[in-house]
C-alpha positions in Angstrom: 86.2 153.5 105.3 86.3 157.1 104.3 86.7 158.2 100.6 90.4 159.2 101.0 91.3 155.7 102.4 89.2 154.1 99.6 91.2 156.1 97.0 94.5 155.1 98.6 93.5 151.4 98.6 92.9 151.6 94.8 96.3 153.3 94.1 98.1 151.2 91.4 101.4 151.6 93.2 100.1 150.4 96.6 101.1 146.8 97.4 98.4 144.2 97.7 100.0 141.4 99.7 102.7 143.2 101.7 101.6 144.6 105.0 101.1 148.4 105.4 98.6 150.5 107.3 95.5 151.8 105.5 97.1 155.3 105.1 99.8 157.6 106.2 103.4 157.0 107.3 105.0 153.7 108.4 108.7 152.9 109.1 110.5 150.4 111.4 109.0 147.1 112.5 108.9 147.0 116.3 108.0 144.7 119.2 107.7 141.5 117.1 106.3 138.8 119.3 104.5 135.5 119.0 101.8 135.7 121.7 98.9 133.3 122.3 98.8 131.9 118.8 99.3 135.2 116.9 102.2 137.0 115.4 102.1 140.6 116.6 103.7 143.3 114.5 104.1 146.8 116.0 105.6 149.5 113.8 106.5 153.1 113.7 103.5 155.0 112.5 102.3 158.6 112.0 98.5 158.8 112.0 98.6 162.4 110.9 100.1 162.0 107.4 102.5 160.3 105.0 105.6 161.9 106.6 107.9 161.2 109.6 106.6 162.9 112.7 104.6 162.4 115.9 105.6 158.8 115.9 103.2 156.3 117.4 103.3 152.5 117.6 100.9 151.0 115.1 99.8 147.4 115.8 98.6 144.4 113.7 98.4 140.7 114.3 98.3 137.6 112.1 97.6 133.9 112.7 99.4 132.8 109.5 102.1 135.5 108.7 100.1 136.4 105.6 96.7 137.9 106.5 96.9 140.8 109.0 94.3 142.3 111.3 94.7 146.0 112.0 94.5 146.7 115.8 94.3 150.0 117.7 97.4 152.1 118.2 99.5 150.7 121.0 101.6 153.6 122.1 101.1 157.3 121.5 103.1 160.4 122.5 101.3 162.7 124.9 102.2 166.1 126.4 104.1 165.7 129.6 105.0 162.1 129.0 108.6 160.9 128.7 107.9 160.2 125.0 106.1 163.5 124.3 107.8 164.0 121.0 107.6 160.4 119.8 107.5 156.7 120.6 110.5 155.4 118.7 111.7 151.9 118.0 112.0 149.0 120.4 111.2 145.4 121.1 108.7 143.2 123.0 109.4 140.3 125.5 107.3 137.8 127.3 108.4 138.2 131.0 106.9 135.1 132.7 103.6 135.6 131.0 103.6 139.4 131.2 104.0 141.3 127.9 106.5 144.2 128.0 107.7 146.6 125.4 110.9 148.5 125.6 111.2 151.6 123.4 112.9 154.9 122.9 111.1 158.1 124.0 112.0 161.5 122.6 113.2 164.1 123.3 115.8 163.5 124.7 116.3 159.9 123.6 115.9 157.6 126.6 114.8 154.0 127.1 111.3 153.4 128.3 109.0 150.6 129.3 105.3 149.8 128.9 103.3 146.8 130.3 100.6 145.3 128.1 97.2 143.7 128.9 96.8 140.0 128.2 95.4 140.7 124.8 98.1 143.3 124.0 95.5 146.0 123.2 96.2 148.2 126.2 99.6 149.5 127.4 100.5 151.2 130.7 103.7 153.3 130.5 106.2 153.0 133.3 106.5 156.5 135.0 110.3 156.7 135.0 112.9 156.1 132.3 114.8 152.8 132.5 117.9 154.4 131.1 117.9 158.2 131.0 121.0 158.8 129.0 124.0 157.1 127.4 127.1 156.4 129.6 129.1 159.6 130.3 132.2 158.2 128.5 130.1 158.0 125.2 129.8 161.2 123.2 126.5 160.5 121.4 126.5 163.7 119.5 124.5 166.9 119.5 121.2 164.9 119.3 122.3 162.4 121.9 121.7 159.5 119.4 120.9 156.7 121.8 118.0 154.5 120.8 116.2 151.3 119.8 116.5 148.9 122.7 116.6 145.1 122.1 116.1 142.8 125.1 116.7 139.1 125.7 117.0 136.7 128.6 120.1 134.6 129.2 120.4 132.3 132.3 119.5 134.3 135.4 119.6 137.8 133.8 118.1 140.0 131.2 120.3 141.9 128.7 119.7 144.9 126.5 121.6 146.4 123.6 121.0 150.1 122.5 122.3 151.7 119.3 124.4 154.8 119.5 127.5 156.6 118.2 130.7 157.9 119.8 131.6 161.0 117.9 134.8 160.7 116.1 135.0 157.0 116.8 132.0 155.7 114.9 129.1 153.4 115.7 128.7 151.6 119.0 126.2 149.1 120.5 126.0 149.4 124.2 125.3 146.4 126.5 123.2 146.5 129.7 122.2 143.9 132.3 119.2 143.6 134.6 117.8 141.1 137.2 114.3 142.6 137.2 113.8 144.4 133.9 113.5 147.7 135.8 117.0 148.5 137.0 119.7 148.3 134.4 123.5 148.4 134.8 125.7 149.5 132.0 128.4 146.9 131.2 130.5 148.0 128.2 130.2 148.3 124.4 129.2 145.1 122.8 130.7 146.2 119.5 132.4 149.4 118.2 133.5 150.5 114.8 137.1 150.0 115.9 136.3 146.2 116.3 135.2 145.8 112.7 137.4 148.0 110.6 138.9 145.0 108.8 135.6 144.0 107.4 134.8 145.2 103.9 131.3 146.5 104.2 131.1 150.1 105.4 128.7 150.5 108.4 128.3 154.2 108.9 129.1 156.4 111.9 126.0 155.6 114.0 124.4 152.2 114.6 120.6 152.0 114.8 118.1 149.2 115.6 120.5 146.6 117.0 119.3 143.0 117.3 121.4 140.3 119.2 120.4 136.7 118.9 121.5 133.1 118.4 121.1 131.5 115.0 121.8 127.8 114.9 124.6 128.0 117.4 126.2 131.2 116.2 125.7 134.7 117.8 124.5 137.4 115.5 124.5 141.1 115.9 122.3 142.9 113.4 122.4 146.6 113.0 121.5 149.4 110.6 124.1 151.8 109.2 123.3 155.5 109.7 125.6 158.5 108.8 125.2 162.3 108.7 121.4 162.1 109.1 121.1 159.5 106.3 119.9 155.9 106.6 121.8 153.3 104.5 121.4 149.5 105.0 121.5 146.8 107.6 124.6 144.8 108.3 125.0 141.5 110.3 128.0 140.2 112.1 128.3 136.5 113.2 130.7 135.3 115.8 131.1 134.0 119.4 129.6 135.4 122.6 131.1 134.4 125.9 131.4 136.1 129.3 129.3 139.0 128.0 131.8 139.7 125.2 131.1 139.4 121.4 133.8 138.5 118.9 132.7 139.0 115.3 134.1 136.6 112.7 132.1 137.3 109.6 130.2 140.2 108.1 127.1 140.2 105.8 125.1 142.9 104.1 121.5 141.8 104.8 119.9 143.3 101.7 121.6 144.8 98.6 118.5 146.8 97.5 117.9 150.5 98.0 115.0 150.5 100.5 115.3 147.8 103.1 116.2 149.1 106.6 115.8 148.7 110.3 115.0 144.9 110.3 113.9 143.2 113.5 114.1 139.4 114.3 111.8 137.4 116.4 111.6 133.7 117.4 108.2 132.1 116.6 106.4 129.1 118.1 108.2 126.8 115.7 111.6 128.1 116.8 112.2 129.9 113.5 114.1 133.2 113.3 111.8 135.5 111.3 112.9 138.9 110.1 110.9 141.9 108.7 112.3 145.2 107.4 111.0 148.6 106.5 110.8 149.3 102.8 111.0 153.0 102.4 109.8 155.0 99.4 112.0 155.8 96.4 110.0 158.8 95.1 109.8 162.5 96.0 108.2 163.8 99.2 105.6 165.6 97.0 104.7 162.2 95.4 104.3 160.6 98.8 102.1 163.4 100.1 100.0 163.2 97.0 99.6 159.4 97.4 98.6 159.7 101.1 100.8 156.8 102.2 104.5 156.0 102.6 106.4 152.9 103.8 105.8 149.2 103.4 106.8 146.2 105.5 108.9 143.5 103.7 107.7 140.0 103.4 108.8 138.0 106.5 112.0 136.1 105.9 113.3 132.9 107.6 116.9 133.1 108.6 119.4 130.2 108.6 123.0 129.3 107.6 124.2 127.6 104.5 126.6 124.7 104.9 129.4 127.3 104.0 128.4 129.5 106.9 126.7 132.2 104.7 123.5 133.9 106.0 120.5 132.5 104.2 117.2 134.3 103.8 114.0 132.7 102.4 110.4 134.0 102.2 108.3 132.2 104.7 106.6 129.2 103.2 103.2 130.4 104.4 103.1 132.8 101.5 102.3 129.9 99.2 98.7 130.1 100.3 98.4 133.3 98.1 99.2 131.4 94.9 96.4 131.2 92.3 96.9 130.5 88.6 100.3 129.1 87.8 102.3 128.3 84.7 105.5 126.2 84.5 108.1 125.4 81.8 111.2 123.3 81.7 114.5 123.9 79.8 114.3 126.8 77.3 116.7 128.9 75.3 116.3 132.6 75.2 113.7 132.5 72.4 111.8 129.7 74.0 111.8 131.4 77.4 110.5 134.6 75.8 107.7 132.8 74.1 106.7 131.1 77.4 106.9 134.3 79.5 104.9 136.3 76.9 101.8 134.9 78.5 102.7 136.0 82.0 101.4 139.4 83.1 100.5 140.9 86.4 101.3 143.4 89.2 101.0 140.6 91.9 103.3 137.8 90.9 105.6 135.2 92.3 108.3 133.9 90.0 110.8 131.1 90.3 113.5 131.0 87.6 116.6 128.9 87.3 119.3 129.4 84.7 122.8 128.2 83.8 125.1 131.0 84.9 127.8 129.8 82.4 125.5 129.9 79.3 125.8 133.6 78.7 128.1 136.5 79.8 124.9 138.1 81.3 121.6 136.5 81.9 118.5 137.3 84.0 114.9 138.5 83.9 112.9 141.7 83.4 109.7 142.4 85.2 107.1 145.2 85.2 107.7 145.5 81.4 105.5 147.8 79.3 104.4 146.6 75.9 106.8 149.0 74.2 109.7 148.1 76.5 110.1 151.6 77.7 109.5 150.6 81.4 111.0 147.6 83.0 113.1 146.5 86.1 116.0 144.1 85.3 117.7 141.6 87.5 120.8 139.8 86.0 124.0 137.9 86.7 127.1 139.2 85.0 129.6 136.3 84.7 132.3 138.6 83.4 132.3 140.7 86.6 131.0 138.1 89.1 128.2 140.5 90.0 124.4 140.2 90.4 122.5 143.4 89.7 119.0 144.9 89.9 118.5 147.9 87.6 115.6 150.2 88.3 116.8 153.1 86.0 114.0 152.2 83.5 111.4 151.2 86.1 109.5 154.5 85.7 109.2 157.3 83.2 108.2 159.7 86.0 110.8 162.2 87.2 109.3 161.8 90.7 110.7 158.2 91.0 114.3 157.4 91.6 116.2 154.5 89.9 119.7 153.2 90.1 121.8 150.1 89.3 122.4 148.1 92.4 125.1 145.5 92.4 126.4 142.8 94.8 129.4 140.4 94.5 128.1 137.0 93.6 129.7 133.7 92.7 127.3 130.8 91.7 127.8 127.4 93.3 130.0 125.3 91.0 128.1 123.1 88.6 124.7 124.3 89.8 122.0 126.6 88.2 121.3 130.0 89.8 117.9 130.1 91.4 115.9 133.4 91.4 112.8 133.7 93.6 111.0 137.0 92.8 108.0 138.7 94.3 106.3 141.5 92.4 103.7 143.5 94.3 103.0 146.8 92.4 105.7 149.2 93.6 107.6 146.5 95.6 109.9 143.9 94.1 111.8 141.5 96.4 114.5 139.3 94.8 116.1 136.2 96.5 119.2 134.9 94.7 120.2 131.3 95.7 118.6 132.3 99.1 121.8 134.1 100.1 121.6 137.4 98.2 118.6 139.7 98.6 117.4 142.8 96.9 114.3 144.8 97.9 113.6 147.6 95.5 110.8 150.0 94.6 109.5 150.6 91.1 106.7 153.1 90.1 105.7 152.4 86.5 103.7 155.2 84.9 101.8 152.9 82.6 99.1 150.6 84.1 100.1 148.0 81.4 103.7 147.7 82.6 102.9 144.2 83.7 105.0 141.9 81.5 107.8 139.5 82.2 110.6 138.7 79.8 114.0 136.9 79.9 117.2 138.8 79.3 120.6 137.7 78.1 123.6 139.2 76.4 125.8 137.0 74.2 126.4 133.3 74.5 123.7 130.6 74.3 121.5 131.4 77.3 119.8 128.5 78.9 116.9 128.7 81.3 116.5 125.4 83.1 113.1 126.1 84.6 110.5 128.8 84.8 107.4 129.0 87.1 105.0 131.9 87.6 102.0 132.3 89.9 99.5 135.1 90.2 99.1 136.0 93.8 96.0 137.0 95.8 95.5 140.2 97.7 95.5 140.0 101.5 92.9 142.8 101.8 
């Protein structure tokens, strides 16, 4: 390991149990596949620096979803290749024992194929594009936005969705069909902006990184909202799929934080639907260049439905093997909770907190708290407005870090406490609220002692029903 990589590994803001490459730039998860006893994670990677450019496919694998082994680069752009300007996002499939990856090559944006060796360490690119351009009736804009293939098998055919836009009409997901995975016929849009205008969550003018899969009997279309060269957030639609047509019935925002994007879903050997997302930086380009790294992978999440038909996300239970020293307390008022949590400090923590949502107008928890209280990140339920919020405006005293107040509509289950499951990993904080509301945020404290945890409440007689804290081990 060279001196620069060693310095990066010791960076206080660098996560210790989230996956990321040793240095440089990372964005979207790609090609997720469970293969011969390992979870394989490919990802958008620039080996030349902590900035987006010359995109390769990085590669890692894990036997347990927690500890990852870095593997050689899987795909690299090369002069004269169809992907000479970058190997952009895509997926992997097991085609009767043959590993295949489908991805977007640039420029122009076109859908490509590579075949892997049995150990997935070597990849041979197909010499011709599978789909060279969007259908002529789709105006994909001046950059021909047409990318991120996602492939699945149904009965006697293979299907592919590709994200795009139709200028003046909004986002569109295009549906293709193939019998042999080489020759693809365009069918029609699987979904367009016009189909979902009645839903409340805005979804941008171009749709990236589509995933289409079945979750406990319901069909789900997952996409990422993009508009005017700006990435926003992922949105999911659930509904029915029949005769190659999708009818959306419900809409969900997948994550309410300010950095979770381009998620991809895979089915593992246990049949679970697992999802990862890219956590981008929330600090200036200059700060990223100085740090030498940018981008983190989220913790893997297990997807399911609640009895009410709401999308549920939980951290994979395998993460429990990272737990070390723990502390637990039962029912406490605000003062009692403060006394208990005063002994909890760390930049690598897992917290489980439950509270009575009716015991105070506003109640929650602060993490990454400095001894003088100048730096902290707050997560709280506001009963007066039926909102849950994560506030990073005090997370850092540095002008190079960006903070904001992030809110989501939230109504607790009648008669039940609210359950918070929180992961703190240096500059990454992931919050799960009743396993239905998720916030991934970034925080960059300036003080190395911004490690505290404290309860928060405004008014009323706040009641915390249980508190548990674990220190977590590094995966390096």
